[in-house]
N, CA and C of each residue as an Amber inpcrd file, in Angstrom:
protein
   423
   6.5300000   9.7430000 -18.1940000   5.5530000   8.7920000 -17.7060000
   6.2930000   7.5900000 -17.1180000   5.8540000   7.0990000 -15.9430000
   6.5220000   5.9660000 -15.3210000   6.4720000   4.7350000 -16.2090000
   7.4770000   3.9220000 -16.0690000   7.5840000   2.7010000 -16.8540000
   6.9840000   1.5390000 -16.0740000   6.1050000   0.8050000 -16.7030000
   5.5440000  -0.4090000 -16.1110000   6.1710000  -1.5800000 -16.8400000
   7.0000000  -2.3570000 -16.1180000   7.6430000  -3.4800000 -16.7930000
   6.6230000  -4.5820000 -17.0350000   7.0170000  -5.5810000 -17.7820000
   6.1150000  -6.6660000 -18.1290000   5.7500000  -7.4300000 -16.8680000
   4.5080000  -7.3040000 -16.4040000   4.1420000  -7.8890000 -15.1230000
   3.7150000  -9.3480000 -15.1970000   3.5900000  -9.9300000 -16.3780000
   3.0100000 -11.2580000 -16.5170000   3.7460000 -12.3160000 -15.6980000
   5.0180000 -12.0970000 -15.4090000   5.7730000 -13.0920000 -14.6670000
   5.7120000 -12.8770000 -13.1570000   5.0870000 -11.8060000 -12.7250000
   5.0150000 -11.5190000 -11.2930000   3.9960000 -12.4170000 -10.5980000
   4.4390000 -13.0520000  -9.5540000   3.5200000 -13.8180000  -8.7200000
   2.8880000 -12.8630000  -7.7070000   1.7930000 -13.2610000  -7.0650000
   1.2350000 -12.4140000  -6.0100000   2.2620000 -12.0800000  -4.9220000
   3.1210000 -13.0320000  -4.5670000   4.1530000 -12.7540000  -3.5710000
   5.1450000 -11.6980000  -4.0410000   5.5140000 -11.7380000  -5.3210000
   6.4170000 -10.7240000  -5.8680000   5.7520000  -9.3550000  -5.8830000
   4.4840000  -9.3040000  -6.2340000   3.7570000  -8.0280000  -6.2270000
   3.7050000  -7.4780000  -4.8090000   3.4300000  -8.3360000  -3.8380000
   3.3850000  -7.9050000  -2.4410000   4.7300000  -7.3370000  -2.0030000
   5.8160000  -7.9940000  -2.3470000   7.1470000  -7.4800000  -1.9840000
   7.4200000  -6.1270000  -2.6200000   7.0240000  -5.9480000  -3.8710000
   7.2030000  -4.6480000  -4.5410000   6.3230000  -3.5740000  -3.8980000
   5.1390000  -3.9640000  -3.4790000   4.2230000  -3.0530000  -2.7840000
   4.9030000  -2.5320000  -1.5130000   5.4380000  -3.4630000  -0.7240000
   6.1200000  -3.0670000   0.5100000   7.3370000  -2.1970000   0.2220000
   8.0870000  -2.4870000  -0.8280000   9.2550000  -1.6730000  -1.1610000
   8.8330000  -0.2620000  -1.5550000   7.7300000  -0.1310000  -2.2730000
   7.2250000   1.2020000  -2.6310000   6.8560000   1.9840000  -1.3790000
   6.3070000   1.2990000  -0.3790000   6.0030000   1.9590000   0.8940000
   7.2780000   2.4670000   1.5540000   8.2860000   1.6170000   1.6040000
   9.5580000   2.0100000   2.2220000  10.1880000   3.1980000   1.4970000
  10.0770000   3.1950000   0.1790000  10.6630000   4.2590000  -0.6360000
   9.7700000   5.4960000  -0.7300000   8.5410000   5.4000000  -0.2090000
   7.5430000   6.4650000  -0.3700000   7.4440000   6.8700000  -1.8440000
   7.3260000   5.8580000  -2.7040000   7.2940000   6.0950000  -4.1440000
   5.8940000   5.8410000  -4.7060000   5.1160000   6.9010000  -4.9110000
   3.7800000   6.7130000  -5.4740000   3.8220000   6.1410000  -6.8910000
   4.8890000   6.4350000  -7.6320000   4.9980000   5.8940000  -8.9940000
   5.2460000   4.3900000  -8.9610000   6.1780000   3.9490000  -8.1130000
   6.4340000   2.5100000  -8.0270000   5.1890000   1.7680000  -7.5450000
   4.4640000   2.3500000  -6.6130000   3.2430000   1.7090000  -6.1270000
   2.1950000   1.6620000  -7.2300000   1.9150000   2.7840000  -7.8450000
   0.8710000   2.8460000  -8.8750000   1.1780000   1.9320000 -10.0510000
   2.4540000   1.7770000 -10.3760000   2.8270000   0.9230000 -11.5040000
   2.5130000  -0.5500000 -11.2550000   2.1680000  -0.9090000 -10.0330000
   1.7650000  -2.2800000  -9.7170000   0.2910000  -2.5390000 -10.0220000
  -0.4480000  -1.4790000 -10.3600000  -1.8990000  -1.5640000 -10.5280000
  -2.3120000  -1.6180000 -11.9920000  -3.4030000  -2.3390000 -12.2570000
  -4.0320000  -2.3030000 -13.5760000  -4.6500000  -0.9200000 -13.7770000
  -4.8500000  -0.5330000 -15.0230000  -5.4070000   0.7950000 -15.3130000
  -6.7250000   1.0510000 -14.5970000  -7.5860000   0.0290000 -14.5110000
  -8.9150000   0.2070000 -13.9170000  -9.0320000  -0.3940000 -12.5130000
  -7.9170000  -0.5450000 -11.8340000  -7.9040000  -1.1350000 -10.4910000
  -8.6470000  -0.2550000  -9.4870000  -9.0490000  -0.8910000  -8.4130000
  -9.6920000  -0.1890000  -7.2940000  -8.8860000  -0.4830000  -6.0360000
  -8.5830000   0.5740000  -5.2830000  -7.8930000   0.4430000  -4.0000000
  -8.8490000   0.9810000  -2.9440000  -9.2610000   0.1140000  -2.0240000
 -10.2560000   0.4880000  -1.0130000  -9.6350000   0.5440000   0.3820000
 -10.1340000   1.4670000   1.1890000  -9.7450000   1.6080000   2.5880000
 -11.0000000   1.4120000   3.4380000 -11.3160000   0.1720000   3.8240000
 -12.5450000  -0.0610000   4.5910000 -12.5870000   0.6770000   5.9320000
 -11.4240000   0.9120000   6.5540000 -11.3690000   1.6410000   7.8260000
 -10.7580000   3.0100000   7.5470000 -11.5770000   3.9590000   7.1780000
 -11.0450000   5.2710000   6.8270000 -10.9620000   6.1700000   8.0500000
 -10.2070000   7.2200000   7.8990000 -10.1150000   8.2470000   8.9260000
 -10.5020000   9.5730000   8.2890000 -10.8750000  10.5600000   9.0960000
 -11.2860000  11.8480000   8.5410000 -10.2300000  12.4260000   7.6010000
 -10.7000000  12.9210000   6.4830000  -9.8110000  13.5210000   5.5000000
  -9.1410000  12.5190000   4.5810000  -9.4650000  11.2420000   4.7230000
  -8.8610000  10.2100000   3.8920000  -9.9580000   9.5750000   3.0570000
  -9.7610000   9.4100000   1.7480000 -10.8250000   8.8720000   0.8980000
 -11.0810000   7.3930000   1.1710000 -12.2940000   6.9200000   0.9180000
 -12.5860000   5.5010000   1.1210000 -12.0400000   4.6070000   0.0090000
 -11.6720000   5.2030000  -1.1350000 -11.1690000   4.3910000  -2.2540000
 -10.5350000   5.2640000  -3.3110000  -9.6740000   4.6240000  -4.0800000
  -9.1260000   5.2120000  -5.2980000  -9.6000000   4.3310000  -6.4370000
 -10.0380000   4.9450000  -7.5140000 -10.4900000   4.1910000  -8.6850000
  -9.5640000   4.4770000  -9.8550000  -8.7940000   3.4710000 -10.2320000
  -7.8720000   3.5860000 -11.3560000  -6.4380000   3.8110000 -10.9130000
  -5.5060000   3.3530000 -11.7590000  -4.0750000   3.4760000 -11.4720000
  -3.6760000   4.9270000 -11.2150000  -4.1620000   5.8340000 -12.0310000
  -3.7400000   7.2290000 -11.8720000  -4.3020000   7.8620000 -10.6050000
  -5.4540000   7.4040000 -10.1410000  -5.9890000   7.8830000  -8.8640000
  -5.1290000   7.3720000  -7.7120000  -4.6480000   6.1380000  -7.8230000
  -3.7230000   5.5990000  -6.8200000  -2.4570000   6.4530000  -6.7990000
  -1.9230000   6.7300000  -7.9730000  -0.7040000   7.5410000  -8.0730000
  -0.9190000   8.9270000  -7.4510000  -1.9830000   9.5900000  -7.8390000
  -2.2500000  10.9460000  -7.3330000  -2.5230000  10.9390000  -5.8320000
  -3.2880000   9.9580000  -5.3850000  -3.6280000   9.8910000  -3.9620000
  -2.4120000   9.6690000  -3.0880000  -1.5690000   8.7380000  -3.4900000
  -0.3610000   8.4770000  -2.7020000   0.6720000   9.5770000  -2.8660000
   0.7080000  10.2050000  -4.0280000   1.6340000  11.3340000  -4.1950000
   1.2460000  12.4450000  -3.2200000  -0.0520000  12.7130000  -3.1010000
  -0.5140000  13.7460000  -2.1730000  -0.2620000  13.3350000  -0.7230000
  -0.6140000  12.1030000  -0.3700000  -0.4800000  11.6560000   1.0200000
   0.9840000  11.5600000   1.4440000   1.8000000  10.8880000   0.6440000
   3.1990000  10.7180000   1.0100000   4.0060000  11.9830000   0.8100000
   3.6250000  12.7980000  -0.1640000   4.3790000  14.0160000  -0.4530000
   4.2830000  15.0570000   0.6460000   3.1760000  15.0800000   1.3650000
   2.9940000  16.0790000   2.4150000   3.2760000  15.5350000   3.8040000
   3.5420000  14.2470000   3.8990000   3.7250000  13.6240000   5.2030000
   5.1910000  13.6040000   5.6190000   5.4800000  14.0550000   6.8450000
   6.8480000  13.9550000   7.3400000   7.1860000  12.5510000   7.8450000
   6.2130000  11.6610000   7.8580000   6.4180000  10.2990000   8.3370000
   7.4810000   9.6030000   7.4930000   8.3890000   8.9120000   8.1530000
   9.4060000   8.1280000   7.4720000   9.2280000   6.6630000   7.8710000
   8.9180000   5.8310000   6.8870000   8.7630000   4.4020000   7.1500000
  10.1520000   3.7920000   7.2470000  10.4300000   3.1570000   8.3730000
  11.7260000   2.5310000   8.6060000  11.7280000   1.0550000   8.2180000
  10.5640000   0.4240000   8.3980000  10.4910000  -1.0170000   8.1820000
   9.0390000  -1.4260000   7.9650000   8.8530000  -2.4230000   7.1290000
   7.5610000  -3.0890000   7.0210000   7.8070000  -4.5170000   7.5010000
   7.3160000  -4.8060000   8.6960000   7.4790000  -6.1490000   9.2520000
   6.4060000  -7.0570000   8.6670000   6.8470000  -8.0360000   7.9360000
   5.9210000  -8.9800000   7.3240000   5.5680000 -10.0400000   8.3600000
   4.3380000 -10.0280000   8.8150000   3.8980000 -10.9920000   9.8090000
   3.5780000 -12.3170000   9.1280000   2.7500000 -12.2520000   8.0990000
   2.3690000 -13.4670000   7.3750000   1.7780000 -13.0970000   6.0340000
   1.9110000 -14.0020000   5.0830000   1.2420000 -13.8800000   3.7850000
   0.5240000 -15.1990000   3.5500000  -0.7390000 -15.1040000   3.1770000
  -1.5670000 -16.2960000   3.0170000  -2.0040000 -16.4490000   1.5710000
  -1.7260000 -17.6030000   1.0260000  -2.2660000 -17.9320000  -0.2840000
  -3.7010000 -18.3850000  -0.0570000  -4.5340000 -18.1870000  -1.0380000
  -5.9410000 -18.5480000  -0.9200000  -6.2910000 -19.5980000  -1.9690000
  -7.5270000 -20.0370000  -1.9390000  -7.9970000 -20.9900000  -2.9460000
  -7.9520000 -20.3660000  -4.3400000  -8.0020000 -19.0550000  -4.3940000
  -7.8870000 -18.3260000  -5.6570000  -6.4130000 -17.9590000  -5.8530000
  -5.7380000 -18.4760000  -6.8630000  -4.3080000 -18.2060000  -7.0370000
  -3.9920000 -16.7420000  -7.3530000  -5.0040000 -15.9390000  -7.6100000
  -4.7830000 -14.5190000  -7.9040000  -5.0290000 -13.6290000  -6.6850000
  -5.1970000 -14.2300000  -5.5150000  -5.4640000 -13.4560000  -4.2970000
  -4.4200000 -13.8140000  -3.2400000  -3.8750000 -12.7830000  -2.6070000
  -2.9600000 -12.9700000  -1.4890000  -3.4320000 -12.0650000  -0.3490000
  -3.3470000 -12.5850000   0.8540000  -3.7140000 -11.8260000   2.0540000
  -2.4410000 -11.6940000   2.8820000  -2.1540000 -10.4900000   3.3210000
  -0.9040000 -10.2510000   4.0390000  -1.1370000  -9.4210000   5.2920000
  -0.5110000  -9.8610000   6.3790000  -0.4930000  -9.1040000   7.6310000
   0.8850000  -8.4570000   7.7520000   0.8910000  -7.2210000   8.2340000
   2.1580000  -6.5200000   8.3960000   2.0490000  -5.4820000   9.5020000
   3.1980000  -4.9770000   9.9010000   3.2850000  -3.8530000  10.8310000
   4.2480000  -2.8540000  10.2130000   3.7890000  -1.6230000  10.0750000
   4.6500000  -0.5530000   9.5660000   5.2970000   0.1290000  10.7690000
   6.6170000   0.2290000  10.7400000   7.3800000   0.8720000  11.7940000
   7.9940000   2.1220000  11.1940000   7.7970000   3.2310000  11.8710000
   8.3230000   4.4700000  11.3150000   8.6280000   5.5100000  12.3690000
   9.0500000   6.6500000  11.8740000   9.3570000   7.7740000  12.7470000
   8.6540000   9.0130000  12.2200000   8.4250000   9.9130000  13.1350000
   7.8950000  11.2290000  12.8040000   8.9200000  12.2280000  13.3390000
   9.8730000  12.6130000  12.4910000  10.9820000  13.4540000  12.9560000
  10.5340000  14.7640000  13.6030000   9.4560000  15.3400000  13.1250000
   9.0040000  16.6180000  13.6800000   8.5530000  16.4970000  15.1300000
   8.1510000  15.2890000  15.5360000   7.7200000  15.0670000  16.9190000
   8.6980000  14.1860000  17.6850000   9.7580000  13.7470000  16.9880000
  10.7600000  12.8580000  17.5860000  10.1140000  11.6360000  18.2320000
   9.1840000  11.0420000  17.4980000   8.5050000   9.8610000  18.0090000
   8.5760000   8.7330000  16.9890000   8.4840000   7.5320000  17.5200000
   8.3950000   6.3360000  16.7030000   6.9670000   5.8270000  16.7780000
   6.5750000   5.0310000  15.8080000   5.2320000   4.4700000  15.8260000
   5.2320000   3.1110000  15.1480000   4.2130000   2.3350000  15.4550000
   3.9480000   1.0850000  14.7520000   2.4730000   1.0780000  14.3960000
   2.1810000   0.6870000  13.1860000   0.8050000   0.6450000  12.7040000
   0.5700000  -0.7230000  12.0480000  -0.3140000  -1.5320000  12.6390000
  -0.6140000  -2.8260000  12.0190000  -1.5420000  -2.6590000  10.8280000
  -1.4800000  -3.6200000   9.9280000  -2.3500000  -3.5720000   8.7650000
  -2.5560000  -4.9470000   8.1580000  -3.5600000  -5.0110000   7.3170000
  -3.8820000  -6.2300000   6.5840000  -4.1980000  -5.8120000   5.1590000
  -3.6200000  -6.5010000   4.1940000  -3.8730000  -6.2390000   2.7780000
  -4.4920000  -7.4670000   2.1360000  -5.4810000  -7.2410000   1.3150000
  -6.0090000  -8.2840000   0.4520000  -5.8050000  -7.7850000  -0.9650000
  -4.9340000  -8.4700000  -1.7060000  -4.6180000  -8.0500000  -3.0650000
  -5.1510000  -9.0780000  -4.0570000  -5.8750000  -8.5870000  -5.0560000
  -6.3280000  -9.3970000  -6.1860000  -5.4040000  -9.0350000  -7.3380000
  -4.7290000 -10.0330000  -7.8920000  -3.7090000  -9.7830000  -8.8970000
  -4.0130000 -10.6190000 -10.1320000  -4.1110000  -9.9390000 -11.2620000
  -4.3690000 -10.6300000 -12.5270000  -3.2740000 -10.2330000 -13.5100000
  -2.6550000 -11.2140000 -14.1180000  -1.5720000 -10.9780000 -15.0860000
  -0.4780000 -10.0870000 -14.5030000  -0.1850000 -10.2660000 -13.2160000
   0.9090000  -9.5470000 -12.5890000   0.5900000  -8.1380000 -12.1270000
  -0.6750000  -7.6940000 -12.2440000  -1.0630000  -6.3550000 -11.8150000
  -2.1980000  -6.4380000 -10.7960000  -2.1780000  -5.5280000  -9.8500000
  -3.2380000  -5.4590000  -8.8530000  -4.5060000  -4.9440000  -9.5160000
  -5.5820000  -5.6950000  -9.3760000  -6.8770000  -5.2570000  -9.9060000
  -7.7700000  -4.7210000  -8.7910000  -7.5310000  -5.1980000  -7.5800000
  -8.2990000  -4.7180000  -6.4280000  -7.4330000  -4.8770000  -5.1870000
  -7.4200000  -3.8440000  -4.3820000  -6.7090000  -3.8870000  -3.1040000
  -7.6730000  -3.4440000  -2.0180000  -7.7250000  -4.2100000  -0.9530000
  -8.4730000  -3.8130000   0.2480000  -7.4180000  -3.6350000   1.3310000
  -7.2610000  -2.3910000   1.7710000  -6.1810000  -1.9770000   2.6490000
  -6.7570000  -1.6800000   4.0290000  -6.6460000  -2.6510000   4.9170000
  -7.1710000  -2.5000000   6.2790000  -6.0580000  -2.0030000   7.1840000
  -5.7790000  -0.7070000   7.1110000  -4.7440000  -0.1590000   7.9800000
  -5.4150000   0.3920000   9.2410000  -4.6510000   0.4320000  10.2910000
  -5.1270000   0.9610000  11.5720000  -5.2130000   2.4880000  11.4370000
  -6.3900000   2.9790000  11.0770000  -6.5370000   4.4180000  10.8090000
  -6.2960000   5.2650000  12.0550000  -6.6140000   4.7580000  13.2370000
  -6.3310000   5.5280000  14.4560000  -4.8280000   5.5790000  14.6940000
  -4.1150000   4.5030000  14.3660000  -2.6670000   4.5000000  14.4760000
  -2.0180000   5.4560000  13.5030000  -2.5540000   5.5140000  12.2870000
  -2.0410000   6.4490000  11.2840000  -2.2920000   7.8810000  11.7360000
  -3.4820000   8.1640000  12.2330000  -3.8000000   9.5160000  12.7160000
  -2.8870000   9.9030000  13.8710000  -2.6300000   8.9550000  14.7690000
  -1.7390000   9.2260000  15.8940000  -0.3190000   9.4860000  15.4350000
   0.1190000   8.7750000  14.4270000   1.4800000   8.9670000  13.9050000
   1.6250000  10.3270000  13.2490000   0.5510000  10.7800000  12.6180000
   0.6030000  12.0890000  11.9540000   0.5340000  13.2310000  12.9480000
   0.0400000  12.9550000  14.1430000  -0.0500000  13.9960000  15.1640000
  -1.3320000  14.7430000  15.0310000
């Protein structure tokens, strides 16, 4: 079972950085370990074949294990455009661009996104992941 270190000292900015590192590493365990047991991860802009949400840490783990495990996409960089603190100290909003390659098609891609993370006691309790679903579909071919 994956190890979840003591998250109480994690700031929203630290959680965001770990989130991005999990993306770069394509590590569903590292990503899921950032979530509270009963967290919700939502995708307001879904694409066909992609769920609108994951409910619970283990659903996040399973969902990303399936998505990243079958995808030939290789994330090369997560360009951090901006991170915004809000009036709520447990919420961070982040703009980013994912840069990657699809070796099977010998193509590069960029996909913009926006994350809204609600973090309590160092763990994500709610994530709203506004990724460019048409860009993701195009990258997958």
